[in-house]
C-alpha positions, 0 to 999 in steps of 0.5 A, a space after each residue: 537540512 544539509 544534503 549530499 547525493 551522487 549522480 547515480 542514485 538520481 538515475 536510480 530512482 526514476 521508475 518503480 517496477 512491480 513484479 508477480 507470480 502466479 497462483 493457481 484458483 480452485 474451485 469454490 462453494 458459496 464462499 469463495 477464496 483465492 491467493 492474492 500476490 505481488 512480486 517487487 523487483 529489488 530495491 537496492 538500487 534505491 536509497 531508502 529515502 527515494 523509495 520512500 517518496 515514491 510510495 508517498 507520491 503514489 499514495 497522493 496521487 490516490 488519495 486525491 482521486 479518492 477525495 475528488 481533489 485536483 492531483 498533484 502535478 507531475 512536476 511536483 511529484 518529480 520535484 519531490 523525488 529530486 528533494 530526496 536524492 540530496 541525502 543528508 551527509 550525517 544523520 536520518 539517511 546518510 551513510 556516514 556517521 561523522 563529517 560535514 554535511 555537503 550537497 552533491 557539488 561539495 558547497 555546504 548549505 545551511 540547514 532547511 528551516 522547514 526540516 529544522 522547524 518540524 524537527 523541533 516540533 516533533 524531537 521537543 515532543 519525543 524528549 518529554 515523551 521519552 522521559 515520561 516513558 523512561 521508567 516503563 522500559 520504553 526506552 530512555 533516550 532523548 528525542 534524536 538519538 538513534 537505538 535509545 528510544 524503544 527496547 524493540 529487536 530492530 528491523 527484521 533481517 527477513 524482512 531486510 532480505 525480502 526487501 533487498 531480493 524483491 519477488 516473493 516469499 512463499 505462502 504456507 499451504 492454507 490451514 481453512 477450507 475454501 482458501 489458498 495461500 497468499 504469498 507475500 511481495 517483497 517486506 509487505 508491499 502488495 498483492 496479485 490473483 491469477 484468474 482466467 480469461 477467454 476461450 480457451 482460458 488462459 491466466 491474467 495475473 491481476 492486481 487487486 485493489 480496494 481502491 478502485 472499481 474497474 477490471 482491465 487486462 492489456 489489449 492485443 493492439 496494446 501501446 505504450 504511452 512511452 512508445 512501442 508495444 506493452 511488453 512481455 504480458 498476457 494480452 486478450 483480444 479476438 486473435 486468443 479468444 473467440 468469446 471476445 466481444 468489443 462494444 465500441 465503448 471507451 474508457 480511461 482509469 488514473 492510478 497513483 501509479 499510472 493510467 490506462 485507456 482503451 475499450 470496454 468489452 465483454 468475454 468470459 473469465 473465471 475467478 477462483 473456479 467461479 465462472 461469469 460468462 459475458 462479464 463486461 470489463 476493459 481491454 487497454 490499449 494504452 498504458 503508461 510506463 508503470 504498466 507496460 514496462 517489461 519489469 511489471 509482471 502483472 497483467 492488469 487490476 481488479 478494482 474491489 471498491 463499489 462499482 459506483 466508482 467504475 469508470 466503465 460503468 460496470 459491476 465489478 467482478 465481486 458485485 457480479 459474482 453475487 447478482 448471478 447467485 455465485 456467492 451469497 453476498 457481495 463481501 471481499 474480505 482479506 487477510 494481509 500477512 507479513 514477511 517477517 513473522 514467517 506465518 505467510 498465510 494471507 488470503 482474498 476471499 469473496 463472498 463471505 468471511 474465513 472465520 478461522 483468520 480472526 477473533 469473532 469476539 472483536 468484529 465490529 462492522 460500521 457504516 461506510 461514510 464515503 459517498 463515492 464509493 470508496 471504503 472509509 470509516 471514523 477513526 480516532 487515533 492513539 499512541 500507547 493509549 493516550 488519544 490524541 484527541 484528533 476529533 472527526 477523523 475518516 479513514 479510507 482503507 485500501 490495499 493498494 496503498 503500502 502506507 499510511 498517509 495523513 494530513 501533516 499536523 497529524 503525522 506530526 501529532 502522531 509522531 510526537 508521541 513516538 521517542 526518537 521521532 524525527 520529521 525530514 521536512 519532506 512529509 517523511 519521519 524517521 523513528 527508532 528501528 528498536 521503537 516500542 511505541 504502539 499506535 492505534 486506531 480504533 474504529 466502531 469502538 474497537 482498537 486495533 494497534 499497529 504492531 511496531 515492526 509494521 512502523 517500519 518501512 525500511 532502515 536508513 542504513 541497512 547495515 544498521 538494523 537498530 538505527 533509525 528506520 523510515 516510518 510507515 505514517 508519512 503526511 500528504 498536504 492535499 486538502 482534506 484536514 479530516 481524512 486519512 489514507 490507510 494501506 497495508 501498514 495498518 491492514 496487516 494488524 486486522 481482518 479486513 471485510 467489506 459488504 456492498 449490498 449492506 455499504 457496511 465495513 468490518 474489522 476484527 483482530 487477527 488470530 
C-alpha cells in the first residue's frame, strides 16, 4: 500500500484525551442505579485511521493484561501509530478520489505486500458474498467499491457531529424507578459516574470499567510521570478529608491507556446515596499523562470486575455494598446507549437488573469461564445468519473498550462475509458505511445481533457518509487464537449484567 501524510498529522496524533461531566447520584433502595458518563474531546485533529489505531493499541494492552500475556512494547505501539500516519492517497482513508499515490516525501512506492494479500483474501470472499446477496437487496457491488454493498443510510450525521464535537449528549429523564440518565460521550466511546468521597464529601468523577478491579482517585501529592502535578482534577488526602487514613501500603495498576501508582487508604465514599464508611481503595501519587493531563477531566477509575483481580487486594465497591447489606447481591448491570438513535437512556445499576430495559424472555445466564476475575463467556459468531464455524471461542466483555478486538484469522473471516469490506494490512478493516450486513454473537444459546450502525467506527472521509467507514471490529496479534475482547460495539446491543457471588454473566435483548 502506498501512502501520503502531512507532518501536522504526526503531531496531532500523539495523545488521546478523555473528558467528562458531572452526574448527581441519588439515594436508592435495595437496587441502586447511577448515571455513567465520560466526556471526549473533539477529534477533528486526528485522522480516522490514527484514531482507530489508538483504540486498537489500548485494546491490545488491555487484552494482554487480561490474558496474562506479555503486552506489546511502547515502541511497538508507537510504530503502529506511525504506520497509520501514512494515509492512502486514494481508496480507504484518502482525501482524494483520483491521482497517483506517494509517500509524504513525494516518493512513489509499491503497495504493501501484507495489505495486498489480506485485501485479496477479504475481497475475494466479499465479491462472492456480494453476488450471493444481490437478489436479497443486501447490495450488489463487488468488494472494494464504495457505497455499493448494502442499502443502509450510511454513517449517522448525529454520530458524526458528536464525534467532531466531543463532549456529551445529554440523557433523557429516566423512565424507571431507581434509575438515573446516562449521557453519551462523543459517538459512543465510554462512560463515567460521579461518587462522593471524604469528609466533608466532595464529588469525584470516576470512570466505570468492567475490565479491571481497583478503585482509585488522585492523591493530593499526585505527580505526573512527565513532570509537574496531575492537572486540574479533584484530589483526596488528609488536607481535604478528616476521615482519610493512609494504611502505609502501596499499589500499582497498568491499563491499556496508561498507569497509576500510589498508596492504599481508607476513607468514606458514597455510591448513589449508599454510604461505604472506611472503605479501602487507592490514591494515586503518580499518574501517566493519560490520567494527569488537564484535558483528562475524570478524577479516577472504578473497576467492576471481580476483586480477585485487584492489585490493591481489596473488595470492589459493589462487593463491599453487598457485604454490608446495602444491596441484595454483588450485581452490576449496564444499559449502554448510542447517540445516533437519540434515546440516550443508558444507565449502570448496582444490586440487580432493571427489567424495564430488556425483554425478560430473552434473558440468558451463563458461567464466567475466566479464572482470573474478568467477565468472559463461551461464544459463537455468525454474519447474516451464517455460522462462521469458529469453534471454542470466548469473549471478555469489557465496558472499558470501545472496539471489538479479535484474532486476525477471526477478524478476517468476519469481514470476508461483509460485501465491500477491505483490510488495511495493519489490523483494521473498512466496510461500506451503507452496509446492512449483520454480525451476531451467540452466548448461552441466545443470539445477539450487532446493529450495522454500531459496526461503523468512523467515516474514512467525513464529507462522504455513504462511502467507506472504519469497521468496529479489528484484529490484534497478541497470542490466544480463541479469545476475543468485546467492547461497546457489541454491548450497546444487549443488556449486560454480572454477578460476583454466582460467578455468572447475564445478557438480554434490549427493548
